[in-house]
C-alpha positions as CSV (number, residue, x, y, z in Angstrom):
1,M,106.5,-43.7,-89.2
2,N,103.3,-45.2,-88.0
3,Q,100.2,-45.1,-90.4
4,F,96.5,-44.5,-89.6
5,E,93.8,-45.2,-92.0
6,V,90.4,-44.3,-91.9
7,K,87.2,-44.2,-94.1
8,I,85.0,-41.2,-93.9
9,E,81.7,-41.8,-92.9
10,Q,78.3,-40.1,-94.6
11,E,78.1,-37.8,-91.2
12,Q,81.4,-36.3,-92.1
13,K,80.8,-35.5,-95.8
14,G,81.5,-31.9,-96.6
15,D,83.7,-31.4,-93.6
16,R,87.3,-29.9,-94.0
17,I,89.9,-32.6,-93.9
18,D,91.6,-30.7,-90.8
19,K,88.4,-31.2,-89.2
20,A,87.5,-34.6,-90.1
21,V,91.2,-35.9,-89.3
22,S,91.0,-34.0,-85.9
23,T,87.3,-35.6,-85.0
24,I,89.0,-38.9,-85.4
25,N,91.3,-38.7,-82.3
26,N,90.6,-36.1,-79.6
27,G,94.6,-36.2,-79.3
28,W,94.9,-34.3,-82.4
29,S,94.5,-30.6,-82.8
30,R,93.3,-28.9,-85.8
31,N,96.6,-26.9,-85.9
32,Q,98.7,-30.1,-85.6
33,V,96.6,-31.8,-88.4
34,Q,97.1,-28.6,-90.6
35,Q,100.8,-29.0,-90.0
36,W,100.7,-32.7,-91.0
37,I,98.9,-31.6,-94.2
38,K,101.5,-29.1,-95.1
39,E,104.2,-31.9,-94.6
40,G,102.5,-34.3,-97.0
41,L,101.9,-36.9,-94.0
42,V,98.0,-36.6,-95.0
43,T,96.6,-38.1,-98.1
44,V,93.3,-38.7,-99.4
45,N,92.7,-41.8,-101.6
46,G,96.5,-41.9,-102.4
47,K,97.0,-38.0,-103.2
48,S,98.2,-34.9,-101.4
49,I,95.5,-32.3,-100.2
50,K,95.2,-28.8,-98.9
51,S,93.8,-28.0,-95.4
52,N,90.3,-26.9,-96.8
53,Y,89.6,-29.9,-98.8
54,K,86.4,-31.1,-98.2
55,V,86.0,-34.8,-97.5
56,N,83.3,-37.1,-99.1
57,E,81.9,-40.0,-97.9
58,G,83.6,-43.0,-98.5
59,D,87.2,-41.2,-98.7
60,N,90.6,-42.8,-97.4
61,I,92.6,-40.9,-95.4
62,L,95.9,-42.1,-94.7
63,I,97.9,-40.3,-91.6
64,M,101.7,-41.0,-91.7
65,L,102.3,-40.1,-88.0
66,P,105.7,-38.6,-87.0
67,E,107.4,-41.0,-84.7
68,P,106.8,-39.9,-81.0
69,V,109.3,-38.1,-79.5
70,E,111.2,-39.7,-76.3
71,L,108.7,-39.9,-73.3
72,D,109.1,-37.0,-70.9
73,V,106.6,-38.4,-68.2
74,V,108.0,-39.7,-65.0
75,P,106.5,-43.1,-64.1
76,E,104.7,-42.9,-60.7
77,E,103.8,-46.1,-58.5
78,M,100.1,-46.0,-58.0
79,N,97.4,-48.4,-56.6
80,L,95.6,-48.5,-59.9
81,D,92.1,-50.0,-60.3
82,I,92.6,-52.3,-63.1
83,Y,89.5,-53.8,-64.5
84,Y,91.2,-55.9,-67.5
85,E,94.8,-56.1,-69.1
86,D,96.3,-58.1,-71.7
87,S,99.0,-57.6,-74.2
88,D,96.7,-55.2,-76.3
89,V,94.7,-53.1,-73.8
90,L,93.8,-52.1,-70.4
91,V,90.6,-51.0,-68.8
92,V,91.1,-48.7,-65.5
93,N,88.7,-47.2,-63.2
94,K,89.9,-43.8,-62.8
95,P,89.0,-42.0,-59.3
96,R,87.6,-38.7,-58.9
97,G,89.9,-35.9,-58.8
98,M,92.9,-37.6,-61.0
99,V,93.7,-35.5,-64.2
100,V,94.4,-38.4,-67.0
101,H,97.4,-36.9,-68.5
102,P,100.2,-34.4,-67.9
103,A,99.5,-30.5,-68.8
104,P,100.7,-27.2,-67.5
105,G,99.8,-27.1,-63.7
106,H,99.7,-31.3,-63.7
107,A,102.8,-32.6,-64.4
108,S,102.5,-35.5,-62.0
109,G,100.0,-37.5,-60.2
110,T,97.9,-38.1,-63.3
111,L,96.7,-41.5,-64.7
112,V,99.6,-41.6,-67.4
113,N,102.1,-41.2,-64.8
114,G,100.9,-44.0,-62.9
115,L,100.4,-46.3,-66.2
116,M,103.9,-45.6,-67.1
117,A,104.8,-47.2,-63.9
118,H,102.5,-50.2,-64.2
119,C,103.3,-51.0,-68.0
120,K,105.9,-49.7,-70.3
121,D,104.4,-50.9,-73.2
122,L,102.1,-48.0,-74.3
123,S,100.9,-47.0,-77.8
124,G,102.8,-43.8,-78.9
125,I,100.0,-42.5,-81.4
126,N,99.2,-39.5,-79.2
127,G,102.9,-38.9,-79.0
128,V,104.5,-37.3,-75.7
129,L,102.2,-36.7,-72.9
130,R,99.2,-39.1,-73.8
131,P,100.9,-42.7,-74.2
132,G,98.0,-45.4,-74.9
133,I,95.3,-42.8,-74.2
134,V,92.6,-43.5,-76.6
135,H,89.7,-41.3,-75.0
136,R,89.4,-39.2,-71.7
137,I,87.3,-38.3,-69.0
138,D,87.3,-35.1,-66.9
139,K,89.5,-34.8,-63.6
140,D,86.3,-34.8,-61.5
141,T,84.5,-37.3,-63.4
142,S,85.2,-41.0,-62.0
143,G,85.1,-44.3,-64.1
144,L,86.3,-46.5,-66.7
145,L,88.7,-45.5,-69.6
146,M,90.3,-48.1,-72.4
147,V,93.9,-47.7,-72.8
148,A,95.9,-49.1,-75.9
149,K,99.1,-51.0,-75.3
150,N,100.4,-50.7,-78.9
151,D,99.6,-48.8,-82.1
152,V,97.7,-51.4,-83.7
153,A,95.3,-51.5,-80.6
154,H,95.1,-48.0,-80.6
155,E,93.9,-47.6,-84.2
156,S,91.3,-50.3,-83.6
157,L,89.8,-48.5,-80.5
158,V,89.7,-45.1,-82.1
159,N,88.3,-46.4,-85.3
160,Q,85.3,-48.1,-83.2
161,L,85.0,-44.5,-81.5
162,V,84.7,-43.0,-84.9
163,K,82.1,-45.8,-85.9
164,K,80.0,-45.3,-82.8
165,T,80.2,-49.0,-81.7
166,V,81.9,-48.3,-78.5
167,T,79.2,-48.4,-75.3
168,R,79.9,-45.6,-73.1
169,K,77.2,-45.1,-70.3
170,Y,77.4,-42.6,-67.6
171,K,75.3,-41.9,-64.2
172,A,74.7,-38.4,-63.3
173,I,72.8,-36.3,-60.7
174,V,71.3,-33.4,-62.3
175,H,69.4,-30.3,-61.0
176,G,65.6,-30.3,-61.7
177,I,63.2,-32.8,-62.3
178,I,63.0,-34.3,-65.6
179,Q,59.3,-35.3,-66.8
180,H,60.4,-37.6,-69.8
181,D,61.6,-41.1,-68.6
182,H,64.2,-41.0,-71.7
183,G,65.3,-38.6,-74.6
184,T,67.9,-37.7,-77.1
185,I,70.0,-34.5,-77.2
186,D,71.1,-34.1,-80.8
187,A,73.1,-30.4,-80.4
188,P,76.7,-29.4,-82.0
189,I,79.2,-28.8,-79.6
190,G,82.1,-26.1,-79.9
191,R,84.0,-23.5,-78.1
192,D,82.2,-20.7,-76.2
193,K,83.3,-17.7,-77.9
194,R,82.8,-15.8,-74.7
195,D,84.9,-18.1,-72.7
196,R,87.3,-20.3,-74.6
197,Q,88.0,-22.5,-71.8
198,S,84.3,-23.5,-72.0
199,M,82.3,-25.6,-74.5
200,T,78.8,-24.7,-75.4
201,V,76.0,-25.7,-78.1
202,I,77.0,-23.5,-81.3
203,D,76.6,-24.2,-85.0
204,E,79.7,-22.3,-85.9
205,N,82.8,-24.3,-85.7
206,S,81.3,-27.3,-83.8
207,K,81.0,-31.0,-84.1
208,E,77.9,-33.3,-84.1
209,A,77.0,-34.2,-80.6
210,I,74.5,-37.0,-79.2
211,T,73.7,-37.9,-76.2
212,H,70.8,-40.5,-75.1
213,F,69.5,-40.2,-71.4
214,N,67.4,-42.3,-69.3
215,V,65.5,-41.4,-65.9
216,L,66.6,-43.9,-63.3
217,D,65.3,-41.8,-60.3
218,R,63.5,-38.6,-59.3
219,F,64.1,-36.7,-56.0
220,M,63.0,-33.5,-54.6
221,D,64.8,-31.0,-56.8
222,F,67.2,-33.5,-58.4
223,T,67.2,-36.3,-61.1
224,F,69.2,-39.4,-61.4
225,V,70.2,-40.3,-64.9
226,E,72.1,-42.7,-66.9
227,C,73.5,-40.9,-70.0
228,Q,75.0,-43.2,-73.2
229,L,77.2,-41.3,-75.4
230,E,77.0,-41.9,-79.3
231,T,79.8,-38.9,-79.8
232,G,82.4,-38.2,-77.4
233,R,82.9,-34.5,-77.4
234,T,84.9,-32.4,-74.6
235,H,82.5,-31.9,-71.6
236,Q,79.7,-33.5,-73.8
237,I,77.0,-34.6,-71.3
238,R,77.8,-31.5,-69.0
239,V,77.2,-29.2,-71.9
240,H,74.2,-31.4,-73.1
241,M,72.2,-31.3,-69.8
242,K,72.6,-28.0,-69.1
243,Y,71.6,-26.9,-72.8
244,I,68.2,-28.7,-72.1
245,G,68.3,-26.9,-68.3
246,F,69.2,-29.7,-66.3
247,P,73.0,-29.0,-65.3
248,L,74.6,-31.5,-63.6
249,A,74.8,-31.3,-59.7
250,G,78.2,-30.1,-58.4
251,D,79.5,-28.8,-62.0
252,P,81.8,-25.9,-61.2
253,K,81.9,-24.9,-64.8
254,Y,78.3,-25.2,-66.3
255,G,76.1,-25.5,-63.1
256,P,75.0,-23.8,-60.0
257,K,77.5,-23.6,-57.4
258,K,77.8,-25.6,-54.3
259,T,74.2,-27.0,-54.2
260,L,75.1,-30.7,-52.9
261,P,78.0,-31.8,-50.6
262,I,80.1,-33.0,-53.6
263,D,83.7,-31.6,-55.0
264,G,83.0,-31.5,-58.6
265,Q,80.2,-32.8,-61.2
266,A,78.4,-35.7,-60.0
267,L,79.3,-37.7,-63.0
268,H,80.4,-41.5,-63.2
269,A,81.5,-43.4,-66.5
270,G,80.0,-46.8,-65.1
271,I,79.9,-49.0,-68.2
272,L,82.5,-49.4,-71.1
273,G,82.1,-51.9,-73.7
274,F,84.3,-52.5,-76.9
275,M,85.4,-55.2,-79.3
276,H,88.8,-56.5,-78.5
277,P,91.2,-55.4,-81.3
278,R,92.8,-58.8,-81.9
279,T,90.1,-61.2,-80.9
280,Q,87.1,-59.0,-82.0
281,E,85.5,-60.6,-78.9
282,Y,82.9,-58.0,-77.6
283,L,84.2,-57.0,-74.1
284,E,82.0,-54.9,-71.4
285,F,82.7,-53.7,-67.9
286,E,81.1,-52.1,-65.3
287,A,82.4,-49.8,-62.4
288,P,80.1,-49.4,-59.4
289,L,79.1,-45.8,-58.2
290,P,82.0,-44.5,-56.0
291,E,81.0,-44.2,-52.5
292,E,80.9,-40.6,-52.2
293,F,78.5,-40.7,-54.9
294,E,76.2,-43.3,-53.2
295,Q,76.2,-41.1,-50.3
296,I,74.5,-38.4,-52.2
297,L,72.0,-40.5,-53.8
298,T,71.0,-41.7,-50.1
299,L,71.0,-38.2,-48.8
300,L,68.6,-37.0,-51.9
301,K,66.3,-40.1,-50.9
302,N,66.1,-39.2,-47.3
303,R,65.3,-35.6,-48.3
304,S,62.3,-36.8,-50.6
């Protein structure tokens, strides 16, 4: 049985233990964490607790992770765009249109299927469907992802995400002309009560979400921006940019329909940086914009 240990930061003080633990790793649902708590697999400062326990800054949480069940993912040979790989971590540039992990309706053709064929040594912390996956990007978002090849590396990378020391910069095209050259969006994100498949800025049952942005260029009716994540909530950039009135171009869920010739949101995870789990050396990688994205920028420049 694998152990996962983390110390509660000041910003999580007062959260329920099930919420705090599910925030640590976005592969863990609150229902799953609650079940672990019932089975005595989660302790705080060495003691068993209930799901309604409110955490305090400095609490040491120990999670005894059940052994992952036999992987039921079919390896598929793919031409993966690997930016870095060693015995602990792998960095891959995911193309637009590829789903990260198998799910209902996407049993094959996912990044995980390709990773399973590329290397057999992936961490098991996220169980059956997401071996090695530390964080995710949406199907129609392109860009860099870090993958853990063992559980020690996985725990290190997740802890870096919790402590907000991972560098994650995205480039996006948004509707409207942003007048400020830079800004910060600090607004909690949770499930939309009217549409459970969507996220929204909401106070109730939400998680802290912070996005910093810088304007790179302005066009007629559109702005080219770089967004840096301080937190990593589901659809965070898409939700935050809509919240301030500048939804992503091409976004089928949060933006106007069919405004530019692009299939899905114009969003690219271009820069990824983290401390190597074993050597503690800071590594940073940059993936150029996909050709389709560059073509949209050229189109906008020619219109202006």
